[in-house]
C-alpha positions in Angstrom: 0.0 0.0 0.0 1.3 3.5 -0.8 2.3 5.9 1.8 -0.7 8.1 1.0 -3.1 5.9 3.0 -3.5 8.4 5.8 -4.0 11.2 3.2 -7.2 9.4 1.9 -8.4 7.9 5.2 -11.7 9.3 6.5 -14.3 8.1 9.0 -17.9 8.4 8.0 -20.4 9.7 10.6 -22.9 7.1 11.6 -26.4 8.5 12.0 -28.9 7.4 14.7 -30.8 4.9 12.7 -27.8 3.2 11.0 -27.4 5.6 8.1 -24.1 7.1 7.1 -23.4 10.8 6.4 -20.6 11.6 3.9 -19.7 15.2 3.1 -19.5 16.3 -0.5 -15.7 16.2 -0.2 -15.7 12.6 1.0 -18.1 11.6 -1.8 -15.9 13.2 -4.4 -12.8 11.4 -3.0 -14.7 8.1 -3.1 -15.8 8.8 -6.7 -12.3 9.6 -7.8 -10.9 6.5 -6.1 -13.5 4.3 -7.9 -12.8 6.0 -11.2 -9.1 5.3 -10.8 -9.8 1.7 -9.9 -12.0 1.2 -13.0 -9.3 2.8 -15.2 -6.6 0.5 -13.9 -8.8 -2.6 -14.0 -9.8 -2.0 -17.6 -13.1 -4.0 -17.4 -14.1 -6.0 -20.5 -17.6 -7.0 -21.5 -16.9 -10.5 -20.2 -15.9 -9.0 -16.8 -19.2 -7.1 -16.7 -21.2 -10.2 -17.6 -19.8 -12.2 -14.7 -21.3 -9.6 -12.3 -18.5 -10.0 -9.7 -15.3 -8.2 -8.8 -14.8 -5.6 -11.5 -18.6 -5.4 -12.1 -19.2 -4.4 -8.5 -16.6 -1.6 -8.7 -18.1 -0.3 -12.0 -21.7 -0.4 -10.8 -20.7 1.2 -7.4 -19.2 4.1 -9.4 -22.3 4.4 -11.6 -24.5 4.5 -8.6 -22.4 7.1 -6.9 -22.5 9.3 -10.0 -26.3 9.0 -10.0 -26.5 9.9 -6.4 -24.3 12.9 -7.0 -26.5 14.0 -9.9 -29.5 14.1 -7.6 -27.8 16.3 -5.1 -26.6 18.8 -7.8 
């Protein structure tokens, strides 16, 4: 693991009923990390059809982008 771990480490705030609050900055950092992961993983159509591993990263990023779009 790179020495930047502490730079990107954050602790989400847990809300009373089990929800989690993330600030806009934390959401952007999470989105950027997922985009970088997708770039390095270079998912193929076959990877996406398996619906595991790479698929989960790609769909998590897509869902995060949709969430961000609703907040804008």
